[in-house]
N, C-alpha and C positions, 0 to 999 in steps of 0.2 A: 504493500500500500504506500502511495506517495501523498504528500501534503501539497496540494496545488492551489494557488491563489490566482483568481482572474480579476484584473483591474480594468474597469470600464467607466467612463465619465458619467453615463446614465445607464440605468438598467430598467428599461421600460418597453412595453409592447409597441410603442409608436415607432421605434427604431429598428430597422433591419439588422444593424450591427448587434443590438442588444438581444434580439431574438436568436441570433447566431451564437452569442455568448451563452445564452440559456441552453441551447441544444448541446453545445460542447460541454458545459458544466454537467448536464444530465448524463452525457456519455462517460465522463470521468467518474461520476458517482456509480454508474452501472458497472464499471470495471473495478469497483472496490476502493476508489481513492477518496481521501478527505478533501472536500472542496470549500474554499472561502471565496466570497465575492466582495470586493471593495468598490464602492461607487459613491458619487455625490448625491444622487437621487434616483428613485425608481419605484415601480409598482409590481415588478415581477417577484414572485416567491417560488422557491424550488425546494421540494421535499428532500432533506438530506444535506442541504448546503447551508452554511452560515453566511448571512449577508450583513455587511456593515455599511450603513449610509452615513457619509461624512457631513452631509448637509451643505447647502449653498444658497445664496440670495435668489429670490424669485425675480428680481429686476434683471432684465436681459443684458443691459449694459454692464452692470456690476458683475454679473455672472461671467461674461466674456472677458472682462478685465482681470478678474481673479484667475481665470484659466490661463491667460497669456502670461501673467506674472507669478504663476504657481510656484516656480522654484524658490521664490522668496518667502513662501508660507512655511517656514521651518516648523512651526507648531504642528500642523497637520502632517507634514512629511515624517517628523519624528514619531508621531503617534502611530502612523502606518508601519514604519520600520520596526517598532516595538512589537506590533502584532505579527509581522511577517517572520520574525526570528524563529528558526527551526523549520521553515518550509523548504521543500525540495525544488519547487518550480514556481515561477511567477510569469503569468501571461498577460501582456498589456495590449489593450485595444486603444489606439490613439493617444496623443498627447492630451492632457498633461499627466495621465496615469503612468506613462513611460518614465517620468521623472522619478516616481516612487520605485518602479522596477529597476531602473539603472542604479539607484542608490542602494537598494536591497542587494543587488549583485555585488556592488563595490564593498559593502560592509560585511555581508554574510557569505558571499560566494554562491548565492542562490542562482540557479540557471534562469536566465532571462530570455523568454520567447516573445518576440514582437509579432502580433497578428495584424498584418497590413490590410485594412479595409479601404484604403485610399482616402485622399483629401481632394475635394473638388477644386479645379483650377479657378483662380480668382477672376479670370476673364469672363466667366459665366455669371457673375453677380452684377447687380445693377448700379449700386451707389459706390462712391469713392470709399466711404467708410467700410462697406462690406468687402470691397476688393482689397483694401489695406489689411483688414483683419485676416482674411484668408491667406494673403501672402505671408504674413508673419506667422500665422498658425502652421502653415505648411512647412516653413523653414524650421520652426521649433520641433515639429513632428519628426522631420528627418534628422535633426541634430541629436535627438535622444534615441531614435531607432537604431542608430549606428553602434550603440553600446550593447545591443542584443547579441546573445550567443547564437540565436537562430531566428531567421526571418521567414515567416510564412505569409504569402500573399493569397488573396481570395480568388484570384484568377490569373491566367497567363498574362492578360493585359496589365493587371496591377503589378505583377512581378516585373514586367518589362519596364514600367515607369520607375519602379524602385531601383532597378539595376542601373538605369541611366542617372538617377539622382545620387546614388551612392557608388558611382563608378570607381572612385579612388579607395573605397573601403573593401576589405577582404571579409566577406560574410558568406555563410552558407544560406543561399536563397532557394526557396521552393514555392510552389503554389499548391493549394489544396481547396477544392470546392467545398462549400458548406454542406453539412448533413441535410437531408431532405426534410421538409416540414411535413407534419402529419395533418392533412386536411380531411375533414369529414365530408363524405359525399351524401348529399341530400336526395331523397326520393323525389320524383317528379311531382307527386301529389303534394308534398311539403312545399316545393318551390312555387307551385301554382297558388297555394294558399297565401304564402308570404307576398308574392307579387300582387295579388288582389288587395291585400291589406295596405301595401305601400303604393298602390295605383301605378304599378310598373307594367309597361307593355313591351313588345319586341320592337327594336333591339335595346338591350341594356349594355352600355359601355362602362367599363370599370377601370379606375386608376387607384392604386394603393401606394402611398409613400409620403415623404415630407413635402410640405408646400413651401418650397424654397426656389429661388430664381433658376438655379442650375438644373432643376427638375423639369423646366419648360412647361409648367402647367398652363401658363398663359397661351402658349402655342397650341396646346391640346384643346383649350376652350375655343380658340380661333377656328381650329379645324371642325370642332363640333358645331359651331355656328353655321357652317356650310351644310353639315349633315342634317341638322334639324329643319332646314328649309325643304329638303327633298324627302326626309323621313320624319314627319312631325311627331310620330309616336315614340321616337327615340328618347332615351334618357342617358345622361352621363353622371355616374356616381363617383365622387371624389372622396376617397377615404384617406385621412391623414391629418396630422397635427400641424397647425401653422407655426412657422419658425421665424418668419419675417413679417410683422404686422402690416407694414406698408404694402408689401407684395400681396398679402391676403386681401386687403381692401381693394386693390387693383383687380384681383381675380373675381371678387363678388360683383364689382361694378360692371364688368364686361360679360357677366353670366346671365342667362335667361332663367326662367322658372324651371326649365328642363334640366338644369345642372343642379345636382344635389350634393351639398357639402355635409358629410357626416361628422366631421371633426375626428377626434381621437376615438378609436374603436377598440375595446378590450379583446384579448386573444380569443375568448370564448365565443365572440360574435363575428370575428373576421371570416370564418369559414362560410358563414351565410352569404357574404358578399361575393366571394369567389364562385359560389354555386349559382347565385343570381345572374352573374355576368354572362352575356352572350359573346362578348368580345372584350379582351383585355387590351388596354391602350396606354401608351406612355410616350410623351414627346421629350423625354429627358435628353439633355445635351451632354451629360457626362455621367458615367457609372463605372465602378470597378467590378460590380456584379449587379444583378437585378433579380433579387429573390422573387418578387411578385410575378414578373414576366416568366421566369423559369417555372414557378409553381402553376401558373395558368396554363402553360404549355403541357405540363405533366397531367393536368386535368383535361387535356385535349380541347382546350379553348382556342379559338383563333386569337392571334396576337398581332397588334399593329404597333410598331415602334420606329424610331429613327435608326438609321444604319450606323450607329457609333460602333467602335471596334469591339467592345465587349458583347454587344448583341450578335455580331457576326460570329463570335466565339461560342456563345452559349445556346442560341436558339436554332434548332435544327428541324423543327416540324414543318411539314408542307403547308400547314395552316398559318404559319407565321409570315408576316410581311414586314420587310425592312425598307423603309422609305428614305430617299435621299435627305440628308440632314437639312432641316430648316424649310423644307418644301411643304408648307401647310396645305396647299391645294391637293397635292398628291396624297398626303396623309388622309385628308377628308375623303378622297375617292376610294381609298382602300377600306376606310370605315364603312362607307356606303355599300361597297361591293359585297361585303358579308351580309348586310341587311337585304339587299336585292336577291342574293343567291338563295337565302332561306325563304323569303316571301314568294319567290317564283317556284 
């Protein structure tokens, strides 16, 4: 039995990275290991794992500032190091948790594994503030990742980026796809009942993920605007937590009543939305992996996405459509095509 600590900034169902950490923690527990999770905040609970929540401000600006300058928070770092004494392995997901992992390695010789889930390129964000924040965050992420004994990327694409960034460093780099999610399949009778209650007709388009500029949700809504003209019964369900308030206001302003924002959805309810969907859609400009698209494809749902590199790597179904990046008109046509195919 090994004592393994997983360090993640958040541990909540709204984050794909956090759901990945949950799956990995459960895998470690199933193999007889003792598992500890250290996070700032979260709502995920795991049977058999100890979870320590460090706490942080609810104010977005204060929260971001604290994370950027986290190496200066010696009180929290010392608290975590005391907890980690005696552990065999520490796995860090993103900065600033890698600060704790790097110091645990230095002080106690604990094996430090950095799990690379990628950091979105600053160019995909809208404001100067967001761009500057992401540039600094990315640099700090790389600076502490280089102290790891082992670097595991979430995809070949992510591994390639990390290799370019750490070209002067000598590291053992590899990639490993996340464990598959367990999604409940609903009976058709159940789905009909749910659709009637929610007043949903064919087709239902679904997006699951953060509502952040680099996810291109605005482009998705632009495409859907074209679809709802030709297919008035269509609905677009957007499942996800807002992360940039100004961007969220923009999305709601440009949306019709046919666009449904669910906000954050607990894990026990997310399966319902995957089952309700006729087509999964994402206009994301950047991904190092795309858990919802992969899971939708596993459920044999049609998938429409932009042809970013990781989608070319992961999506193999004949039902999946990869649209030239940024071509909203072509995206809308692919969405419509699935609707017309079924209605005909």
